[in-house]
Each structure stands twice: as C-alpha cells, then as structure tokens.
C-alpha positions as CSV (number, residue, x, y, z in Angstrom):
1,M,49.3,53.2,69.9
2,R,48.0,55.9,67.5
3,I,50.2,56.3,64.1
4,A,49.6,59.4,62.1
5,G,49.6,58.5,58.3
6,F,50.2,61.4,55.8
7,D,49.7,61.5,52.2
8,I,51.6,64.9,50.8
9,G,50.4,65.6,47.3
10,G,51.0,68.1,44.5
11,A,47.2,69.2,45.2
12,N,46.2,67.5,48.3
13,S,47.7,66.6,52.1
14,D,45.9,63.3,53.4
15,L,45.8,62.2,57.1
16,A,44.7,59.0,58.3
17,I,44.8,58.1,62.5
18,I,44.9,54.7,63.1
19,N,44.2,53.1,66.8
20,F,46.0,50.3,67.3
21,D,45.8,47.5,70.1
22,D,49.0,45.9,71.5
23,Y,48.9,42.8,68.9
24,G,48.8,45.3,65.9
25,N,45.2,45.4,65.1
26,V,43.1,48.2,63.9
27,L,40.9,49.5,66.5
28,N,39.9,52.6,64.7
29,I,40.6,55.0,61.6
30,K,40.1,58.5,61.3
31,T,40.7,60.5,58.2
32,K,40.8,64.4,56.9
33,F,42.5,66.0,54.0
34,K,43.0,69.5,52.7
35,Y,43.4,70.9,49.5
36,L,46.9,72.4,49.4
37,P,48.6,73.2,46.1
38,M,51.8,73.0,46.9
39,W,53.4,74.5,43.3
40,I,52.1,78.0,45.3
41,K,51.6,76.9,49.2
42,K,54.7,74.8,49.6
43,D,55.7,76.9,52.9
44,E,52.2,76.5,54.3
45,L,52.7,72.4,55.0
46,E,53.8,72.4,58.5
47,M,50.7,74.5,59.4
48,A,48.3,72.5,57.1
49,L,49.9,69.3,58.7
50,L,49.2,70.4,62.5
51,E,45.7,71.9,61.3
52,L,44.9,68.5,59.9
53,L,45.8,66.8,63.3
54,G,43.8,69.2,65.4
55,N,43.3,68.3,69.0
56,D,45.0,64.7,68.0
57,R,48.5,66.4,68.0
58,N,49.4,65.6,71.3
59,K,48.0,62.0,71.0
60,I,50.0,60.8,68.3
61,D,53.1,58.2,68.8
62,A,54.5,58.2,65.7
63,V,54.3,59.7,61.8
64,G,54.1,57.6,58.9
65,V,54.7,59.7,55.6
66,C,54.7,59.3,51.9
67,M,54.6,62.0,48.8
68,T,54.1,63.1,45.6
69,A,54.4,66.5,46.2
70,E,58.2,66.7,45.5
71,L,57.0,66.9,41.5
72,V,55.9,70.4,41.6
73,D,57.2,73.1,40.0
74,A,58.1,75.1,42.5
75,Y,60.8,72.5,43.3
76,K,63.6,72.6,40.3
77,T,64.2,68.8,40.9
78,K,62.3,66.1,43.0
79,K,65.4,65.5,45.2
80,E,65.1,68.8,46.2
81,G,61.2,68.3,46.9
82,V,62.0,65.5,48.7
83,L,64.5,66.8,50.7
84,D,62.4,70.0,51.5
85,I,59.1,68.1,52.2
86,A,61.2,65.6,54.4
87,R,63.1,68.5,56.4
88,K,59.9,70.0,56.7
89,I,58.5,66.6,58.4
90,E,61.2,66.4,60.6
91,E,61.3,69.8,62.0
92,T,57.6,69.5,62.7
93,F,57.3,66.4,64.5
94,S,59.2,65.2,67.8
95,M,58.1,61.3,67.7
96,P,59.4,58.9,65.4
97,I,58.9,59.1,61.7
98,G,59.0,57.0,58.8
99,F,58.8,57.7,55.1
100,V,57.4,55.4,52.7
101,G,60.3,54.2,50.0
102,L,59.7,52.2,47.0
103,E,62.1,49.2,49.0
104,G,59.8,49.9,52.3
105,M,60.0,52.7,55.1
106,L,63.1,54.7,55.5
107,S,64.1,56.7,58.4
108,F,64.8,60.4,58.0
109,D,68.7,59.6,57.8
110,K,68.0,57.0,55.3
111,L,66.1,59.0,53.4
112,L,69.2,61.5,53.1
113,L,71.4,58.8,51.6
114,N,69.1,58.6,48.6
115,P,66.0,60.9,48.3
116,L,64.3,59.5,45.2
117,K,63.6,56.4,47.0
118,V,60.7,58.1,48.2
119,A,59.8,60.3,45.4
120,A,55.7,59.2,44.0
121,A,56.2,55.9,46.7
122,N,52.7,56.8,47.7
123,W,51.2,53.6,45.4
124,I,53.6,51.4,48.2
125,A,51.3,52.4,50.5
126,T,48.1,51.8,48.8
127,A,49.4,48.3,48.1
128,E,50.1,47.2,51.7
129,L,46.0,48.4,52.3
130,A,44.8,46.2,49.3
131,S,46.7,43.0,49.4
132,R,44.4,42.7,52.9
133,I,41.5,42.3,50.8
134,S,43.0,39.9,47.9
135,N,46.5,38.5,47.7
136,N,46.4,38.7,43.9
137,C,44.8,41.7,42.3
138,I,45.1,44.9,40.5
139,I,44.3,48.3,42.5
140,V,43.1,50.7,40.4
141,D,42.8,53.9,42.7
142,V,41.7,57.0,40.9
143,G,42.7,60.4,43.1
144,S,41.8,63.6,42.1
145,T,44.9,64.2,39.3
146,T,46.3,60.2,38.7
147,T,45.2,56.6,38.8
148,D,47.4,54.4,40.1
149,I,47.2,50.6,38.7
150,I,49.5,48.2,40.9
151,P,49.4,44.8,40.4
152,I,49.3,42.6,43.4
153,K,50.7,38.6,43.5
154,N,51.0,36.1,46.9
155,G,50.0,39.7,48.8
156,S,53.4,41.5,47.4
157,E,53.1,44.4,44.7
158,C,54.6,43.3,41.6
159,A,54.8,46.5,39.7
160,A,57.1,46.6,36.6
161,G,57.9,50.2,36.9
162,R,59.0,52.0,40.0
163,S,59.5,55.7,39.3
164,D,56.7,57.6,37.6
165,L,58.5,57.8,34.6
166,E,58.9,54.1,34.6
167,R,55.0,53.5,35.4
168,L,53.8,55.8,32.8
169,G,55.7,53.3,30.0
170,T,54.4,50.1,31.9
171,G,50.5,51.2,32.4
172,E,50.6,51.3,35.9
173,L,50.4,55.4,36.1
174,V,47.9,57.0,34.1
175,Y,47.9,60.7,34.4
176,T,43.9,61.6,34.8
177,G,42.0,61.9,38.1
178,A,38.4,62.7,39.0
179,L,39.1,66.4,39.7
180,R,42.0,68.0,38.3
181,T,42.7,66.9,34.6
182,N,42.3,69.4,31.9
183,I,39.3,68.3,29.8
184,A,41.8,69.2,26.6
185,T,44.1,66.4,27.8
186,L,41.5,63.9,27.3
187,I,40.0,64.5,23.8
188,Y,40.8,66.7,20.6
189,K,37.2,66.3,19.4
190,V,33.9,65.8,20.5
191,P,30.7,65.0,18.9
192,F,28.3,67.9,18.7
193,K,24.7,67.7,16.7
194,G,26.0,64.8,13.9
195,H,29.3,66.0,13.5
196,W,32.7,66.8,15.4
197,L,34.3,69.8,16.6
198,R,37.7,70.4,17.7
199,V,38.4,71.5,21.4
200,S,40.2,74.5,22.8
201,S,43.2,73.6,24.0
202,E,42.9,76.5,27.0
203,L,42.4,75.2,30.6
204,F,38.6,75.7,30.5
205,A,37.2,72.9,32.1
206,I,38.6,70.3,34.4
207,T,37.5,66.5,35.2
208,A,35.4,67.9,38.3
209,D,33.5,70.2,36.3
210,I,32.4,67.0,34.1
211,H,31.6,64.6,36.9
212,L,29.6,67.2,39.0
213,V,27.5,68.1,35.6
214,L,27.0,64.2,35.4
215,G,26.1,63.6,38.9
216,N,29.6,61.4,39.5
217,I,30.8,64.0,42.5
218,S,28.8,66.5,44.6
219,K,29.7,70.3,44.9
220,N,31.3,69.0,48.4
221,D,33.7,66.4,46.5
222,Y,34.8,69.6,44.3
223,T,37.8,70.3,46.8
224,C,40.2,71.7,44.1
225,S,40.0,75.1,42.6
226,S,37.9,76.1,39.6
227,P,39.8,77.0,36.4
228,D,38.4,80.1,36.2
229,G,38.2,80.7,40.0
230,A,34.4,80.8,40.1
231,G,31.9,78.7,42.2
232,K,31.4,75.2,41.6
233,S,27.6,74.9,41.3
234,R,26.3,72.5,38.5
235,S,25.4,75.7,36.2
236,E,28.8,77.4,36.7
237,S,30.2,73.9,35.5
238,I,28.2,73.9,32.2
239,R,29.5,77.0,31.7
240,R,33.0,76.0,31.9
241,I,32.4,73.0,29.8
242,S,31.2,75.4,27.2
243,R,34.1,77.2,26.5
244,V,36.0,73.9,25.5
245,V,34.2,74.1,22.4
246,C,34.7,77.9,22.4
247,G,31.2,78.2,23.3
248,D,29.0,79.6,25.9
249,M,25.4,79.2,27.2
250,D,24.3,81.6,24.4
251,V,24.6,79.8,21.9
252,L,24.8,76.0,23.4
253,S,21.9,74.8,25.2
254,T,22.0,72.4,28.6
255,S,21.6,69.4,27.0
256,D,24.6,70.3,24.3
257,V,27.0,70.1,27.3
258,F,25.6,67.2,29.0
259,E,26.2,65.4,25.5
260,I,29.7,66.6,25.3
261,A,30.4,65.9,29.1
262,K,29.4,62.0,28.4
263,Y,31.5,61.6,25.5
264,I,34.4,63.0,27.7
265,Y,33.7,60.8,30.5
266,K,33.4,57.9,28.2
267,T,36.8,58.8,27.0
268,Q,38.4,59.0,30.3
269,V,36.8,55.3,31.4
270,K,38.4,54.1,28.2
271,Q,41.6,55.8,28.9
272,I,41.6,53.9,31.9
273,S,40.5,50.4,31.1
274,K,43.2,50.3,28.4
275,A,46.1,50.4,31.0
276,V,44.2,48.0,33.3
277,L,44.0,45.7,30.5
278,E,47.9,46.1,29.7
279,V,48.6,45.4,33.4
280,S,46.1,42.5,33.7
281,K,47.4,40.5,30.4
282,R,51.1,41.4,31.4
283,E,50.7,39.8,34.9
284,G,48.0,37.0,34.0
285,I,45.7,39.0,37.2
286,S,41.7,38.9,36.7
287,K,40.5,40.6,39.7
288,V,40.4,44.1,40.5
289,V,40.0,46.5,43.9
290,T,38.9,50.0,43.5
291,T,39.5,52.5,45.8
292,G,40.1,56.6,45.6
293,L,37.4,59.3,45.1
294,G,36.9,57.9,41.6
295,M,36.4,54.1,42.7
296,D,33.0,53.6,41.7
297,F,32.3,56.3,38.6
298,L,36.1,55.6,37.5
299,A,37.8,52.9,38.2
300,A,34.7,50.1,38.7
301,E,33.6,51.2,35.0
302,A,37.1,50.8,33.9
303,A,37.4,47.2,35.0
304,K,33.9,46.8,33.8
305,K,34.7,47.8,30.2
306,A,37.9,45.6,30.6
307,K,35.8,42.6,31.5
308,I,37.6,42.5,35.0
309,P,35.2,41.3,37.9
310,S,35.7,44.1,40.9
311,I,35.5,44.9,44.8
312,G,35.6,48.2,46.2
313,M,38.2,48.6,49.2
314,D,35.6,49.9,51.1
315,K,34.9,46.3,52.0
316,L,37.6,46.6,54.1
317,I,37.7,50.1,55.4
318,E,34.8,52.9,55.4
319,K,34.1,54.3,51.8
320,K,35.4,57.9,53.2
321,D,38.8,56.2,54.0
322,C,39.0,54.8,50.8
323,I,39.5,58.5,49.7
324,V,42.8,58.7,51.6
325,A,43.5,55.1,50.9
326,P,47.8,55.9,50.8
327,A,47.5,57.6,54.2
328,V,45.9,54.7,55.8
329,G,48.4,52.0,54.1
330,T,51.2,54.8,55.3
331,A,50.4,54.2,58.8
332,L,49.9,50.7,58.8
333,L,53.6,50.4,57.0
334,M,54.8,52.7,59.9
335,E,53.3,50.3,62.8
336,K,55.2,47.6,61.0
337,F,58.4,49.8,60.7
338,L,58.5,50.5,64.6
339,K,57.9,46.9,65.3
340,K,61.4,46.0,63.5
341,H,62.9,48.9,65.1
C-alpha cells in the first residue's frame, strides 16, 4: 500500500509517499516539497499537490493531510482556512482521505463538524514519528518558519498546549525558523565595533540570509523568497543584512556583517534553548530528538546550550526526509487510520 502524506504549510507544501508492506512495515519513503506562499497562491494548492505527486498520482492508495496554512492572512479566520483547504483536498482526490487532528485522524465529514480540531495539528504527526525513536523525549522541529517543541512520555505526546495560541504560552511553539524569520523580530540591538546599534524594524533580511552567510545552509536550501526579491548568493545576503543597521556595503565590511550575523544566530539559538528548558523542567524529560531543516545548526545547538543530550531523527529516517517530518508522520498516521476503518 502506498500512502501520500501532505503537510500544507503557509509557505511550503510538503509530501511524503510511504510504501507499506501487508504488515504495516515501511518499505521505502519518497519526499518532496514545494514553496507555495498560501497568502497569495492559495488557489494554486490543488495544482501544486498534483505536481508534487507527479507520476506517482495513479499509484497512491490513500491520502493523509495535516495543515498550518489556515493561519495565513488570505483567510479571515482559521475555520475558513481549514474548510477551504479541506474542500480542495476532497475535490482533488478520489481515494480515502484523512486529516490529522489534535485527537487523531479525522474523516472529511468529521472535520466539517469541528474544523478547528485540525488547525495547526501538524506537530501531532511529528510526534508519531519521533515516538518511534524514543518513548520519552522532547522533539525540537525547526522548520523554515517555526519551531515545534513537543514532549513525549511513554510513547505518546503530552503537550500542555493544544492550539497555536496555547502552545505559544507553554513554550511548545516558538515563532522562529531557519529561513523566513524577520531578523528584526529576534534582536533590537547588535554589537558593532565595541558599541551597540539599534536595528531597523523593516523587513530587510531574514534568517535564511544569516544562515547562508554563516554556512549553515546552502543556496539550494534558501527556498523561500528573499525580502528584496533579489538573488540568493552569499554576497546578496550580506548586502541585505547590512540594511538591518541602515547601512550598505559602502560603509560596512564583510567582516562587520559576519559579526552581526554571528550575534543574531547566537540569539536565535538562545531563544529556542529557553523554550526547550521550560518544557524539559516542566515535564521532567532530559532527552531531545531534533528534526527539520534546522535540526543540526539550531535544534541541536539549542539542546547543547540547555545542556540536554540530543539525537537526530536521521537515526530513523534519511536526513532529507527529516525536513518534511510532519508529512512522513501524517502518512504513518493515515496507515493506522485505514486499519481502524
């Protein structure tokens, strides 16, 4: 049986196709993702999902879906977003479909009764995957936009918050990511030649620029749009960062920008580490499982700063598949859902 798991985010739509044997064991996994800014391209979702499937479209037996795109400001409410996305899925695929909810998988009919049950529930799918590595751990999933911090005890997630709103208060959701975070939301001052500079609050540069300049990501990893619409070379990222302090490369040197980038990186790690420690102390869990695009340079570093041992999810699946961990987890949950129904 082949099951497609989709994670429909605000900026990226991710796909994992898992081939299962008759006993539910995973034979192989194929993953893809596509940058699709739903705030301007929500009506292109169906086409994007079919494009992701490509030639595998006619080989799929079922589809599982998790989502966070309902939060984009193209929708007036999250309920409107969930319903629009779910109906597009229902109209696109004729095979069995399930949606990841806060209490498990839901059919389309059950989703219609309470749409908010599936809003931003992709972390539930990630927990399904991480629990196969450790029965007691904290998942730190650093994606392009956000960081999920998910406690697992005795093989099941035990998050104190359920909705995004609640999880922002419990330390289980940190709105910082490897690519799309506006630098001005991370810091209000940066060190510069022995003193401090306040920063501009404009969207001049994002964390993708920081991590590209520092070598944490490659140009190919810079999958989102750049703030100025220009290219994604190291020199262009350096130029964008210089704007954050209202400068340019006529008044700053490359080493000046490099030092600013290192400070911002350190600040982002510290931000994630604080939340990891909060969850660790509350739940009494002292092991971290890292995943996502930022699993090595943000999640693992945050765990290190918190003095908590960590292990990568690439011990279970390939590193490239870790980038779309919720999609992988969604396919796994869909396989279980089909067995029960």
